Every structure is written in structure tokens, then in C-alpha cells.
C-alpha angles and dihedrals in degrees: 000000000000115000136187136193123237113231126220086260093055095254132134136188109232109228117252091241090057093043091052094048092048093042092237121166134169109308094020117141128219136197124221103216120196108241112181108296094348142036136252127209120237125185111236099191126066135183117251091247090058087067095059109129095015093117128046118251113263116262089240134014115267122221124230089247092055089049093051091047091051091049092049091051091050092049091051093045090049092048090055091238 
């Protein structure tokens, strides 16, 4: 079982085995989630490729012009114009 030591500043170095399994890299963020009497660590950042397949394919292909129009509409709506 991987272990780590808490420093006087409250910091730990996550063992390489755990970093690899969670896909953690420099700058990654983790959540400490209450789990019964203890906690578990969950990675909160993912690489874009980890999201592959998360959304269904569109019913029909969308052109670049349609994408740009949708982005512009969203920007206008977000700006409150």
C-alpha cells in the first residue's frame, strides 16, 4: 500500500503509483471526499482525451459556419446583449 508523510506545512507528496493511477500531473487538482469514517482522493481535472465518448454523436454533421453562428449567439446571450 502506498504511503506518504505529512510535512510540518501540511503537505504530502502523492506516491508515483497513486499519481499514475489517478492520471495526476503537475497542476492537477484533487478532491478529498468523505467516505464513511475516512476520506478518498478523487482527481478533479482530466485531459480532453479522457472525455472522448462522453457526449453522443450529433444527429447530423454541423458545418463550421453553423458552429461559428452558435458560438456568436452564445457570446451575445452571455454578454446580455
